[in-house]
N, C-alpha and C positions, 0 to 999 in steps of 0.2 A: 175722568180726567183730568186736570189742569192745562190750559195751552202754555202756561210756561215750566210748567215739570220737566226737570232737568234730569237728565241720564245722569246714573251714576257712574265713576269711573270706572267698576268693572263692565257696567253697558257698552262704556266707549270703548274700553280694552277689547270688548266680546267684537264687537265689530272691525276693530282693527285686526285681530287674528282670523276672522272671518274673512280678509281682505286678501290679507297674505298669504294664507292658505291655497286660497283661489291663483295668487301669482305662482307660486311655487309647484302647482298642476298645473298651469297652463296649458291647455290643446291648441293647437295651431291647426287641427284637421286634420293630422297626421299621427301625431306622438304628445305625448307631455313634454313640457320644457320649464324649469323654473325661470323664470322671470323676475324674481324678486332674489337678487344676485349683487352685491357690490361692484360688479364690473359694467353694468349698465348706468348710461348717464343720469337718469330720474331717479337712482336708489336714494341719495342721501337728500335730496330735497323732498322725496317721499317720506323719507323715516322721520323728518324735520318737521314736516305737517301731522304725522300720525301721533308723536309724541306730544306735541302743542295741543293738540284733538284731546288725547286721553287727559291730559293734565287740564281741559275744562276751557278749551277757548275753539270755540267757532271756526271751522275752516274750510274755504271756499276757494278754488281757483283752478288751472289748467297747468300741465307741467310739459315740455315737449319731450316725448320719448325718441331720442334720435336714431337711435339702432335700428328703428322700424319704422322712422317717420310717423308716427302716432302722437297723439296728445291723450295723456290722461286727465279725463274731467272728474272733479271730485267735488262733492260738498259733507262736508263730517258738522250736522247740529250736533249741539249739548240738548236741543228741547226733542221732548219726545214724540212731539205733534209733527215732527219734519221726519221726512227719509233721507237716510244719508243714499248719496249717489256714487258712483267709482264705475268709470266704465272709460273706455280705449276708442278714441274715435281717429278720424282722416279730416284735415281740416283744410 
């Protein structure tokens, strides 16, 4: 595989869908909770980032999830030789 081989739009879409599914079924240790909800502060910014990524833009950064005082760190690479990252962190 070429180091500069770009993920297809479908591959990028599949990465985003996997993250959305995990957010919708996030387990807080006691029960599942839907974190992918427009009532949360990070929702619009994350949606914008994911749309840009699906459309072919490398995206990386940090979004503050105010309601639980955590930060979402993400890296959405378009190149196949790089692994995506999506984690909740305390800062």
